[in-house]
N, C-alpha and C positions, 0 to 999 in steps of 0.2 A: 824925448817927448813921448808921453804915454798916449796910446790910442784909447779913447772912451767909446764904448758901445752906446748907442742911443738907448735911453731908458724908455720903457713902454709905459705910457700913462694909463692909469686905470680909471674907470668911471662908466657912466651909462651914456649910450647914444640917445639922440632925440627919438629915434624910432622905438627903442626899448621903453623909454618913458611914455611915449604915446600908447604903446600896447598895454602897459600897466594901467594907465588912466582909463583906457577903454574897458579893460576887464573889471576894474572897480565900478565903472559906470553901469555895466551890465548887471553886476551883482546887486548894486543899489536899486536898479530898476526892478529887479525881481523881489528883493527883500522888503522894500518900502510898502507896497500894497499889502503884503502879508502882515507887516507890522500894524498898519492901520486897521485891518480886520481884527487882529488880536486886541487892539485897544477898544474897538467897538464891542467886542465880545466881553471884555472885562467890565466895561460900563454897564452892559446888559446884566451881567452877574451881580453887580452892585445894586441895580434896580430890583432884581429878584430878591435879594436879601432885604432890601427896604420893604418890599411887599410882604414878605414873611413877618417882619417886625410890625408892619401896619396891621396885619391880620391878628397878631397877638394883642395889639392895642385895641382892636375892635372887640376881641373876646373880653378884655378887661372892662371895656365900656358896657358890654352886655351883662357881665357879672354885677356891675354896680347899678344898672338901670333896668335889667330884665327885658331889654329890647335893644335892637340895633338902631331903631329910629331915633334921630337926634344926633347921631354921630357926625352928620354933615351940617349940623346947626339948624336943621329944619325940623318940622313936627309931623312930617308925613313920609310915606314910602315913596321911593322914586324908581322908575324903570327906564332903561335904555337912555339914561341921561348921565353925563359926567358931572359930578359935584365935588367940591373941595371939602376935605375933612374939616370938622370944626376945630377951632383953636383949642389946644390942650389935648386933643385926641391923638393927633399925629402930625408930623411935618407934611407939607404939601408938595415938596420937591425932593428929588434924589440926585446926587448926594445932598445931604442937609448942609454940609459945609463945603466951601469951594464953589466952583462953577457947576450949576445944576444942568443936567441933561434930560431929566424926565420930570413930568408933573405927575404926582400921585393923586389919583381920583377914586371916588366911590362911583361905580357904574350902576349897579342895581342894589337897592336897599329895601329890605322889608323888616318886619319885626323880628324875624327868625333867621334871616340869611343876608348875605351881601356878596358882591363881586367887586374886587378892587382891580384897578388898572394903573400901570405905569405907562404914560403916553409920552413919546419923545417930544421935546420942545422944538417947535419950528425954528429953523435957523441955526440950531445947534449941530454939533458933529453927529448926533444920533438921529437927526431928522431923516425920515424915510426908512427907519429900521423896524417899524411896526410896534404896536403896543404889546405889553406883557400883562397877563391877567392871572389872578388868583381868586378863587371863590371860597366861601365859607365851608364848602364840602371838601376842600383840598384840591379841587380840579385846577390844573395849571395849563396855561397856553401862551404861545408867542405867535403873533401875526407876522411870520417870517417873510411873507410876500407883500406885506404892507397893503393888503386888500381892504382892510377895515373890518374884517370878520375872521373868525377862526374856522378853518376846515378841520376835518377829522384828523388829518395828519399833523396838524399844528397844536394839538392838545398835549404839549410837552414844552419844557423849557430848554431842551437840548439844541444843539447846532452851534 
């Protein structure tokens, strides 16, 4: 009769599996908020591009009408009021296709100047992110602290 040595079984112990699951959980807890911040930043970049396109549409409107007045569908200048662009001038939300996260609005409108804003839609993933602004002079701003106004340090689209 031959003597057989017991074979050693290979595999993972329960403790080893629990350690791996814990490590994966820690990595996910660190990575997920960073991922959400990146998604918000990407949506903000999309809205910035939409504002630039909106500004180009406003310039086309001015070329055809020799005034910016009427781009909101009205017949007079507006100040410190958000109005929707007139149909045919530009889309009123960004992105134009898919789920919108920003409302595109004209904030100040005179015969020779305008200020455009992308305002986060309440209840969307961008809510509380602050508005993005672009003026006819090219001045850009992002209300990063969501205070409702732009400070001197917020006159940029970065962050």
